[in-house]
LOGUMI-254598 format. One line per field, with one value per residue: x, y, z of N, C-alpha, C, O, CB in turn; residue number from 1; residue in one letter. Coordinates in steps of 0.2 Angstrom, whole numbers, plus 2048, in hexadecimal, padded with zeros to 3 digits. Each point is the difference from the previous one (the first is absolute). Last residue first. Glycine has a CB too. Layout:
% LOGUMI-254598
neast: (X|...)
nnorth: (Y|...)
nup: (Z|...)
caeast: (X|...)
canorth: (Y|...)
caup: (Z|...)
ceast: (X|...)
cnorth: (Y|...)
cup: (Z|...)
oeast: (X|...)
onorth: (Y|...)
oup: (Z|...)
cbeast: (X|...)
cbnorth: (Y|...)
cbup: (Z|...)
nr: (NUM|...)
rest: (A|...)
***
This chain:
% LOGUMI-254598
neast: (CB3|805|81D|814|80E|7F5|803|817|805|7F4|80B|817|7FA|7FA|814|80C|7F4|802|816|803|7F3|80D|813|7F6|7FA|814|813|7F6|7F1|80A|815|7FD|7F8|813|811|7F6|808|816|7FE|80F|815|806|7F5|7EA|7F6|80E|7FA|7EB|800|806|7F0|7EE|809|803|7EB|7F9|80D|7FA|7E9|801|80C|7F1|7EC|809|80A|7EF|7F1|80B|801|7E8|7F6|809|7F3|7EC|805|802|7EC|80A|809|7E9|7FE|812|7F2|7EB|80D|80C|7EE|801|80A|811|806|7FF|80C|811|7FE|7FF|80D|80D|800|806|810|806|7FD|80B|810|801|801|80F|80D|7FD|805|7F4|7EF|812|808|819|7FB|802|7EC|7F9|807|7EF|7ED|805|805|7F2|7F0|806|7FD|7EA|7FC|808|7F4|7EC|802|802|7F0|7EF|7FF|7F1|7F9|7FE|7E8|7F9|814|814|7FB|7F2|808|813|7F6|7F3|817|812|7EE|7FC|818|802|7EC|808|819|7F7|7F0|811|80D|7E7|7E8|7EF|7F0|80A|81F|813|814|80D|7F8|80D|811|7FB|7FD|814|80A|7F6|806|817|803|7F6|80D|812|7F8|7FB|818|809|7F3|808|817|7FE|811|80D|804|819|7FD|7F3|80B|809|7EC|80C|7F3|7F7|808|7F3|7F8|809|7F6|815|80E|7F4|801|816|805|7F3)
nnorth: (6AD|7F5|7F9|80D|7F5|7EC|804|80B|7ED|7F5|80E|7FD|7E7|7FF|80E|7F0|7EE|806|808|7EE|7F6|80A|7F9|7EB|801|80C|7FD|7F0|7F2|803|802|7E9|7F7|80C|7FF|7E9|7F9|7FC|804|816|806|80A|815|801|7F4|811|813|7F6|7FC|817|80B|7F2|806|818|7FC|7F6|811|814|7F8|7F8|811|811|7F4|7FA|815|80A|7F3|804|818|805|7ED|809|813|7F0|7F1|816|80F|817|7FE|801|818|802|7F5|80C|815|7F8|7EC|7EC|802|80F|7FC|7E9|805|811|7EE|7F1|811|804|7E9|7FF|810|7F5|7EC|80A|809|7EB|7F4|810|7FF|7E8|7F6|7EE|810|803|7E4|804|7FC|7EA|7FB|7F1|80E|811|7F2|813|816|7F9|7FB|815|80C|7F5|800|819|804|7F4|80E|815|7FD|7F7|811|80A|7E9|800|80B|7E7|7ED|7F1|7EB|802|814|7F4|7EA|80C|811|7EC|7F3|812|804|7E8|801|814|7F7|7EC|80F|80D|7ED|7F4|809|80D|80C|817|7FE|812|807|801|7F3|7ED|80E|814|7EF|7F2|817|804|7EB|803|818|7F6|7EB|812|80F|7EC|7FA|816|7FF|7E8|807|81D|814|80D|81D|80A|816|80A|7F5|7EA|7EE|7E9|7EB|7EF|7F8|7E9|7FA|7E4|7EC|801|803|7EF|7F5|806|7FE|7EE)
nup: (346|7E9|7FA|7FA|812|7FA|7EA|803|80E|7EF|7F1|810|805|7E8|7FC|80F|7FC|7E8|802|80E|7ED|7EE|80D|805|7E7|7F6|812|810|7EC|7EC|809|80B|7EB|7F2|812|800|7EA|80D|81E|80F|806|7EC|805|7F3|815|80F|7F3|7FE|818|803|7F0|80B|815|7F6|7F7|816|80C|7F0|7FE|818|809|7F3|807|815|7FE|7F2|812|812|7FC|7F8|80A|815|7F9|7FD|816|80C|7F3|7FD|7EB|7FB|807|7EE|7EF|80A|7FD|7EB|7F6|7F5|7E9|801|817|7FD|7EA|80B|810|7EC|7F4|815|806|7E7|803|814|7F4|7ED|811|808|7EC|7F7|817|800|7E6|7F9|7F6|7F0|7FC|7EE|7E3|7F5|7FB|811|811|7F4|80C|813|7F2|7F0|816|80C|7EA|7FB|818|800|7E7|808|817|7F5|7EB|80E|810|7F3|802|817|7FC|7F3|810|800|7FC|7EE|7F9|805|7F3|7F0|7FD|804|7F0|7F1|800|7FA|7EE|7F6|7FF|7F5|7F1|7FB|7F9|7F4|802|80D|7EE|806|804|80C|7F3|819|816|7FB|7F8|811|813|7F6|800|815|806|7F5|808|814|7FA|7F7|813|80C|7F8|806|816|803|7F8|809|7F5|815|7F9|803|807|7EE|7E9|7F7|804|7FE|7F2|810|81A|805|819|7FF|7F6|7F1|813|809|7EB|7FD|815|7FC)
caeast: (7FF|7FB|7FA|7FA|801|7FF|7F9|7FC|801|7FC|7F9|7FF|800|7FA|7FA|802|7FF|7F8|7FE|801|7FC|7FA|801|800|7FA|7FA|800|803|7FD|7F9|7FE|800|7FA|7F9|800|7FD|7F9|7FD|801|7FA|7FE|801|807|805|7FF|803|807|802|800|805|807|7FF|801|806|804|7FF|802|808|801|7FE|805|806|800|7FF|805|805|800|801|806|804|7FF|804|807|802|801|807|800|7FD|806|801|7FC|804|806|7FE|7FE|806|800|7FD|7FA|7FD|7FE|7FA|7F9|7FE|7FF|7FB|7FA|7FF|7FD|7FB|7FC|7FF|7FC|7FA|7FD|7FF|7FA|7FA|7FE|7FC|802|804|7FE|802|7F8|7FF|800|805|804|800|807|806|802|801|805|807|800|803|807|803|800|804|807|802|802|806|806|802|806|803|802|807|805|800|7F9|7FF|803|7FE|7F9|802|803|7F9|7FA|803|802|7F9|7FE|803|7FF|7F8|800|803|7FC|7FB|805|807|802|806|7FF|7F9|7FA|7FA|7FB|7FF|7FB|7FA|7FF|7FE|7F9|7FB|800|7FE|7F9|7FE|801|7FC|7F9|7FF|800|7F9|7FB|801|7FD|7F7|800|800|7FB|800|7FB|7FF|804|7FF|7FF|804|800|7FF|804|801|7FF|805|7FE|802|7FA|7FB|802|7FF|7F9|7FD|802|7FB)
canorth: (800|803|7FE|803|807|801|7FE|805|805|7FD|803|807|803|7FD|805|805|800|7FF|806|804|7FF|803|807|803|7FE|802|806|806|802|800|806|805|7FF|802|807|803|802|802|7FC|7FD|7FC|7F9|7FD|802|7FB|7F9|801|800|7FA|7FB|802|7FE|7F8|7FF|800|7FB|7F9|800|801|7FC|7FA|801|801|7FA|7FD|800|7FF|7FA|7FE|803|7FE|7FB|802|805|7FB|7FF|7FA|7FF|7FF|7F8|7FE|801|7FB|7F9|801|801|807|801|7FD|801|808|800|7FD|804|807|7FD|7FE|807|802|7FC|803|806|7FF|7FE|805|806|7FD|801|806|803|807|7FC|7FF|806|804|7FE|805|802|804|7FD|7FB|803|7FA|7F7|800|800|7F9|7FB|801|7FF|7F9|7FD|800|7FB|7F9|7FF|801|7FA|7FC|805|800|7FF|807|805|804|806|801|7FA|803|807|7FE|7FC|805|804|7FD|7FE|805|801|7FB|801|805|7FD|7FC|804|802|7FE|7FB|7FF|7F9|7FF|7FF|7FC|7FD|805|806|7FD|7FA|802|804|7FB|7FE|805|800|7F9|801|806|7FC|7FB|804|802|7FB|800|806|7FF|7FC|7F9|7FD|7F9|7FC|7FA|7FB|801|807|803|806|805|805|7FF|805|801|805|806|803|800|806|805|800|801|805|805)
caup: (805|804|801|7FD|802|807|800|7FE|804|806|7FE|7FF|807|801|7FE|801|807|802|7FD|806|805|7FF|800|806|804|7FE|7FB|805|807|7FF|7FE|805|805|7FC|801|805|7FF|7F9|7F9|7FD|806|7FF|802|7FB|7FB|801|800|7F9|7FD|804|7FC|7F9|800|802|7FA|7FB|802|800|7FA|7FB|800|7FD|7F8|7FE|803|7FC|7F9|7FE|800|7FC|7F9|7FF|7FF|7F9|7FB|801|802|808|803|7FF|806|806|800|802|809|803|801|805|802|7FA|7FF|805|7FD|7FC|804|804|7FA|7FC|807|800|7FC|802|806|7FE|7FE|805|803|7FB|7FF|804|804|805|806|804|802|807|805|803|7FC|7F9|802|7FB|7FA|803|805|7FC|7FB|805|801|7FA|7FF|806|7FF|7FA|802|806|7FD|7FC|804|7FE|7FA|801|801|7FA|7FE|801|805|805|800|806|807|804|802|806|807|804|803|806|806|803|805|807|804|805|806|803|7FD|802|800|803|7FB|802|7FB|7FA|7FF|801|7FB|7F9|801|7FE|7FA|7FB|801|7FC|7FA|7FF|801|7F9|7FB|7FF|7FE|7F8|7FD|7FF|7FB|802|7FC|7FE|802|7FC|803|807|803|803|7FE|805|7FF|7F9|7FE|7FC|7FC|803|803|7FC|7FD|805|801|7FA|801|805)
ceast: (7F9|801|7FD|7FA|7FA|800|7FE|7F8|7FC|800|7FC|7F9|7FF|7FF|7FA|7FA|800|7FF|7F8|7FE|801|7FC|7FA|802|800|7FB|7F9|7FF|801|7FC|7FA|7FF|800|7FB|7FB|801|7FC|7FA|800|801|7FA|7FE|800|807|805|7FF|803|807|802|800|806|807|800|802|808|803|7FF|802|808|801|7FD|805|807|800|7FF|806|804|7FD|801|808|805|801|805|807|801|801|807|800|7FF|806|801|7FC|804|807|7FF|7FE|807|803|7FC|7F8|7FC|7FE|7FB|7F8|7FD|7FD|7FB|7FA|7FD|7FC|7F9|7FC|7FD|7FA|7FA|7FC|7FC|7FB|7FB|7FD|7FA|803|803|7FB|802|7FA|7FF|803|806|805|7FF|806|806|803|802|805|806|801|802|807|804|7FF|805|807|802|801|807|807|804|808|805|803|807|804|801|7F9|7FE|800|7FC|7FA|800|804|7FB|7FA|801|7FF|7F8|7FD|803|7FF|7FA|802|802|7FA|7FA|801|807|803|807|7FE|7F9|7FA|7FB|7FB|7FF|7FA|7F9|7FF|800|7F9|7FC|801|7FE|7F8|7FC|800|7FA|7F9|7FF|800|7FA|7FB|802|7FD|7F7|7FD|800|7F8|7FF|7F9|7FF|805|7FE|7FF|805|801|800|806|803|7FF|806|7FE|801|7FA|7FB|801|7FF|7F9|7FC|802)
cnorth: (7FD|7FD|805|7FE|805|806|802|7FF|808|805|7FF|801|808|803|7FD|805|806|802|800|808|805|7FF|804|808|803|7FF|802|806|805|802|801|808|806|801|802|807|802|801|804|7FB|7FD|7FB|7F9|7FF|802|7FB|7F8|800|7FF|7FA|7FB|800|7FE|7F8|7FE|7FF|7FB|7FA|7FF|7FF|7FA|7F8|800|7FF|7F8|7FB|801|7FE|7F8|7FD|804|7FD|7FB|803|805|7FA|7FD|7FA|800|7FE|7F8|7FD|803|7FC|7F8|7FE|800|806|803|7FE|803|808|802|7FE|805|806|7FF|800|805|801|7FE|803|806|7FF|7FF|805|805|7FD|802|807|802|805|7FA|7FE|806|804|7FE|804|802|802|7FA|7FB|803|7FD|7FA|800|800|7F8|7FA|801|7FE|7F7|7FD|803|7FB|7F9|7FE|801|7FC|7FF|806|801|7FE|807|804|803|807|801|7FB|802|805|7FE|7FA|805|803|7FC|800|806|800|7FA|803|807|7FD|7FD|805|802|7FF|7FA|7FE|7F9|7FF|800|7FC|7FB|803|803|7FE|7FB|803|805|7FB|800|806|801|7FA|802|808|7FC|7FD|806|803|7FA|800|807|800|7FC|7F9|7FF|7FA|7FB|7F9|7FA|7FE|807|806|807|805|804|800|807|803|805|807|804|802|808|806|803|806|806)
cup: (802|807|805|802|7FC|802|807|801|7FE|805|806|7FF|800|807|802|7FF|802|808|803|7FE|805|806|7FF|800|806|804|7FD|7FA|804|805|7FF|7FD|804|805|7FB|7FF|806|7FF|7FA|7FB|7FF|806|7FF|802|7F9|7FB|801|7FE|7FA|7FC|803|7FC|7FA|801|802|7F9|7FA|803|800|7F9|7FE|802|7FD|7F9|7FD|802|7FA|7FA|7FE|800|7FB|7F9|800|800|7FA|7FA|7FE|803|808|804|801|806|807|800|803|808|805|803|806|802|7FC|801|807|7FE|7FB|805|805|7FF|7FF|806|801|7FB|802|806|7FC|7FE|805|803|7FA|800|804|804|805|806|804|801|807|804|801|7FB|7F8|801|7FB|7FA|802|804|7FC|7FB|803|801|7F9|7FE|805|7FF|7FC|800|805|7FD|7FB|802|7FE|7F8|800|802|7FA|7FF|804|807|806|802|805|807|805|801|805|806|802|804|806|805|803|805|806|804|805|807|803|7FD|802|801|805|7FD|803|7FA|7F8|7FE|800|7FA|7F8|800|7FE|7F8|7FB|800|7FB|7F8|7FE|801|7F9|7FB|800|7FE|7F8|7FE|7FF|7F8|801|7FE|7FC|803|7FD|804|807|802|803|7FC|805|7FD|7F8|7FE|7FB|7FB|803|804|7FA|7FC|804|800|7FA|7FF)
oeast: (7FE|801|803|7FC|7FE|7FC|7FA|7FC|7FD|7FB|7FC|7FD|7FB|7FB|7FB|7FE|7FD|7FB|7FE|7FF|7FB|7FC|800|7FF|7FB|7FC|7FE|7FC|7FB|7FB|7FD|7FC|7FC|7FD|7FE|7FC|7FA|7FD|7FE|806|7FC|802|805|804|802|804|805|803|803|805|804|802|804|805|803|800|804|804|802|801|804|803|801|801|805|804|801|802|804|803|803|805|806|804|805|805|802|7FF|804|800|7FE|804|802|800|802|803|801|7FD|7FA|7FC|7FD|7FA|7FA|7FB|7FB|7FA|7FB|7FB|7FA|7FA|7FB|7FB|7FA|7FA|7FC|7FC|7FA|7FA|7FD|7FA|7FB|801|7FE|801|803|7FF|7FD|806|803|803|805|804|801|806|806|805|803|805|805|804|803|806|805|805|803|805|806|805|806|805|803|806|804|804|805|7FF|7FD|7FC|7FC|7FE|7FF|7FE|7FE|7FF|7FD|7FD|7FE|7FF|7FD|7FE|7FF|800|7FC|7FE|7FF|7FE|804|7FC|804|7FE|800|7FD|7FE|801|7FB|7FB|7FD|7FC|7FB|7FB|7FE|7FD|7FC|7FD|7FE|7FB|7FB|7FC|7FB|7FA|7FC|7FD|7FC|7FA|7FD|7FD|803|7FB|800|800|804|7FD|7FE|804|7FF|805|7FC|804|805|7FB|805|802|7FC|7FC|800|7FD|7FB|7FE|7FE|7FB)
onorth: (7FF|7FA|804|805|805|803|802|805|803|802|804|805|803|803|804|803|801|804|805|805|803|805|806|804|802|805|806|804|803|804|805|803|805|806|806|803|802|7FB|806|800|800|7FA|7FD|7FE|7FB|7FC|7FF|7FE|7FB|7FE|7FE|7FC|7FC|7FE|7FD|7FB|7FC|7FD|7FC|7FA|7FC|7FD|7FD|7FA|7FD|7FE|7FB|7FB|7FD|801|7FD|7FD|801|801|7FE|800|801|7FF|800|7FB|7FC|7FE|7FB|7FB|7FF|7FC|7FA|803|7FF|804|805|802|802|804|802|800|804|802|801|800|804|804|800|7FF|805|802|801|803|805|801|803|7FD|7FD|804|7FE|806|7FB|800|804|7FC|7FD|801|7FD|7FD|7FD|7FD|7FB|7FD|7FD|7FC|7FB|7FD|7FD|7FC|7FB|7FE|7FE|7FB|7FF|804|800|800|804|802|801|806|800|7FD|802|800|7FF|800|802|802|800|801|802|800|7FD|802|801|7FF|7FE|803|800|7FE|805|7FB|801|7FF|7FD|805|7FB|7FA|803|7FD|7FF|801|800|7FE|7FF|803|800|7FF|800|801|7FF|7FF|801|801|7FE|801|803|800|801|803|7FC|802|7FF|7FD|7FC|7FD|7FB|804|802|801|800|7FE|7FD|802|803|7FF|803|803|806|805|804|806|806|805)
oup: (806|801|804|7FF|802|803|800|800|804|803|802|803|804|801|800|805|805|801|802|804|803|801|803|805|803|801|7FF|801|803|7FF|802|803|801|801|801|803|7FF|802|800|7FD|805|800|802|7FC|7FC|7FF|7FD|7FB|7FE|7FE|7FD|7FD|7FE|7FE|7FC|7FD|7FF|7FD|7FC|7FE|7FE|7FB|7FB|7FE|7FE|7FB|7FC|7FD|7FD|7FB|7FB|7FD|7FD|7FB|7FC|7FD|7FB|805|804|803|805|805|803|804|805|805|803|805|7FF|800|801|801|7FF|800|802|800|7FF|804|802|800|800|802|802|7FF|800|804|800|7FE|800|801|7FE|806|805|805|805|7FF|801|803|7FD|7FD|7FD|7FC|7FB|800|800|7FE|800|801|7FE|7FD|800|801|7FE|7FF|801|7FE|7FE|800|800|7FF|7FB|7FE|801|7FC|7FD|802|805|804|804|806|806|805|806|806|805|805|805|806|805|806|805|806|804|805|806|805|801|800|7FC|806|806|7FE|7FC|7FF|7FE|7FE|7FA|7FC|7FD|7FC|7FA|7FC|7FB|7FB|7FA|7FD|7FD|7FB|7FB|7FE|7FB|7FB|7FC|7FE|7FB|7FB|7FE|804|7FA|805|801|804|802|7FE|806|7FD|805|7FD|7FE|800|803|7FA|803|7FD|7FF|802|7FF|7FE|800|800)
cbeast: (80A|7F6|800|80A|80E|809|806|80D|80F|808|804|80E|80D|806|80B|80D|807|804|80B|80B|805|805|80B|805|804|808|80D|80D|806|807|80C|80D|804|806|80E|806|807|80C|7FC|7F4|80A|808|7FD|7F5|7F0|7F9|7F9|7F3|7F7|7FA|7F8|7F2|7F6|7FA|7F4|7F6|7FA|7FD|7F4|7F8|800|7FA|7F3|7F9|7FC|7F8|7F7|7FE|7FF|7F6|7F1|7F8|7F7|7F0|7F4|7FC|7F0|7FB|803|7FC|7F9|800|7FF|7F4|7F7|801|7F1|800|80B|80F|80C|80B|80B|812|80F|80C|80B|80E|80C|80C|80F|80E|80C|80D|80E|80D|80C|80C|80F|80B|80D|801|7F8|802|7F6|80C|7FF|7F9|7F4|7F1|7FA|7F8|7F1|7EF|7F5|7F7|7F2|7F4|7FC|7F2|7F2|7F8|7F8|7EF|7F6|7F9|7F3|7EE|7F3|7EF|7F2|7FA|7F4|7F0|7F8|80C|80D|808|805|80C|808|7FA|801|80E|807|800|80B|80C|801|7FD|80A|806|801|805|80E|806|7F5|802|7F3|7FE|808|808|809|80C|809|80B|80F|80B|805|80D|80C|805|803|80D|80D|808|80A|811|80D|803|80A|811|805|806|810|7FF|7FE|80F|7FB|80E|7FC|7F6|7FF|802|7F5|800|802|7F0|7FC|805|7F2|807|800|808|80B|806|805|808|80D|803)
cbnorth: (80A|809|7F1|7FC|7F8|7F4|7F5|7FC|7F6|7F1|7F9|7FD|7F4|7F3|800|7F9|7F5|7F2|7FA|7F3|7F2|7F9|7F7|7EF|7F5|7FA|7F6|7F5|7F4|7F6|7FC|7F4|7ED|7F2|7FB|7F4|7F6|801|7F0|80B|807|80A|80C|80A|802|807|80E|807|804|806|80F|808|802|80F|80D|805|806|80F|80C|807|808|812|80A|805|80B|80E|806|803|80C|809|800|801|808|802|7F8|804|7FD|80A|805|804|80E|80C|803|806|80E|80D|808|7F2|7F9|7F9|7FB|7F3|7F2|7FE|7FB|7F3|7F7|801|7FA|7F8|7FD|7FC|7F6|7FD|7FE|7FB|7F4|7FC|7FC|7F8|800|7F9|807|805|7F6|7F5|80D|7FD|800|802|803|80D|7FF|802|80D|809|804|80A|80E|808|804|80E|80D|802|808|80B|80B|802|801|804|7F9|7F6|802|7FA|801|7F9|7F8|7FC|802|805|7FA|7FA|807|7FD|7F9|7FF|804|7FB|7FE|804|801|7F6|801|804|801|805|7FC|80C|7FE|80B|7FD|7FE|805|80C|801|7FF|7FD|808|803|7F7|804|802|7FB|7F9|807|804|7F5|7FF|807|7FB|7F9|803|803|7F8|7F8|800|80C|7F9|80B|804|80C|809|80B|7F5|7F9|7F8|7FD|7FF|808|7F3|800|7FD|7F0|7F3|7F7|7F2|7F0|7F1|7F3|7F3)
cbup: (7FA|7F5|7F9|7F7|800|7FF|7F7|7F8|7FE|7FA|7F0|7F8|800|7F8|7F7|7F8|7FC|7F5|7F3|800|7FC|7F3|7F9|800|7F8|7F5|7FE|808|7FD|7FA|7FA|804|7FF|7F5|803|804|7F9|7FA|807|806|801|7F8|806|800|808|80C|807|804|808|80C|802|804|80C|806|800|80A|80D|805|801|809|80B|806|807|80D|80D|803|809|80F|80C|809|807|810|808|803|80A|810|803|7F9|7F1|7F2|7FA|7F7|7EF|7F6|7F9|7F2|7FC|7FC|7FB|7F8|802|805|7F9|7FC|808|800|7F7|7F7|806|7FA|7F8|804|800|7F6|801|802|7FF|7F9|805|805|7F9|7F3|7F5|7F0|7FB|805|7F6|7F7|801|806|815|805|805|808|804|7F8|800|80B|803|7FD|806|809|7FE|7FA|805|809|7FC|7FE|80A|802|802|80D|808|802|80F|7FD|7F6|7F3|7EE|7F6|7F4|7EE|7ED|7F7|7F5|7F0|7F5|7F6|7F3|7F0|7F5|7F3|7F2|7F3|7F2|7EF|7F5|80B|7FC|7F5|7F0|80C|7FC|803|80F|80A|806|807|812|80A|807|80E|812|809|80A|810|80F|804|80D|80D|809|806|80F|80C|808|815|7FA|805|80A|7F9|808|7FA|7F4|7FC|7F9|80D|7EF|802|80E|7FC|807|80E|7FF|7FB|804|808|801|7FE|806|809)
nr: (220|219|218|217|216|215|214|213|212|211|210|209|208|207|206|205|204|203|202|201|200|199|198|197|196|195|194|193|192|191|190|189|188|187|186|185|184|183|182|181|180|179|178|177|176|175|174|173|172|171|170|169|168|167|166|165|164|163|162|161|160|159|158|157|156|155|154|153|152|151|150|149|148|147|146|145|144|143|142|141|140|139|138|137|136|135|134|133|132|131|130|129|128|127|126|125|124|123|122|121|120|119|118|117|116|115|114|113|112|111|110|109|108|107|106|105|104|103|102|101|100|99|98|97|96|95|94|93|92|91|90|89|88|87|86|85|84|83|82|81|80|79|78|77|76|75|74|73|72|71|70|69|68|67|66|65|64|63|62|61|60|59|58|57|56|55|54|53|52|51|50|49|48|47|46|45|44|43|42|41|40|39|38|37|36|35|34|33|32|31|30|29|28|27|26|25|24|23|22|21|20|19|18|17|16|15|14|13|12|11|10|9|8|7|6|5|4|3|2|1)
rest: (E|E|E|M|A|E|A|M|Y|L|S|T|L|F|V|F|V|Y|A|Q|L|L|G|D|F|I|D|F|Y|A|S|A|I|V|P|V|G|I|A|A|I|G|K|K|V|L|E|M|V|V|F|A|G|L|V|N|G|F|L|R|M|C|L|S|L|P|R|T|V|L|D|L|L|N|I|P|N|L|F|S|K|L|W|K|L|P|G|K|E|I|I|F|S|L|Q|V|F|I|I|A|I|G|A|L|A|A|T|V|N|V|D|K|T|P|P|V|F|G|F|L|G|V|T|N|A|F|A|I|Y|I|I|L|T|E|L|F|P|L|Y|K|K|G|K|P|G|L|I|G|T|F|F|N|D|L|W|D|M|V|G|E|L|I|C|Q|S|G|T|P|V|K|K|L|K|H|T|L|I|I|S|L|L|V|I|A|G|M|I|I|W|T|V|V|C|S|E|A|I|P|I|G|G|F|V|P|I|T|F|A|T|K|A|E|L|E|E|M|L|N|D|M)
***
């Protein structure tokens, strides 16, 4: 149990020796690795694209078409300009939630990471409101106390939902790895928690974000 509690604590990967030492969290380092992996995969998958797609290009275009249709289905045609942000968000969270398959600790196990993601999402929701309706209507919207309350409850909900599910999955997998399960169970558990549940939580996070954006952008 003591070992498990140690695993649950946010760890410092290293310290930058300036201004008395700046601690760099493990979740931050893993995020850098994920960013590098995404950039590298993007370069590899988009290298020498063909007019008639084959192989990995078919898969890439299929995934991107699905994401485009998914978000435009929620936001409508005018929401196309927000696709790069939303698609980047879901790709990062999907990688962050499933990186445990490669021996890394998911950065979304750190509440600071999920809080940052939730904060960015809500800021983008507010920016979409300003872009579509103007700053004056955005300010007037806060005359309704519910809209003001949403600025707190929505990011908190996004943050804790993602953090809680990823942390719960991490705890279960740690218990399984410690031998509190029959032979064969770790493989099944990993398939569910590291893959299915990780991708599901990425989907839920961006689905709710896009719904909030659609609500902010809707005509009165």
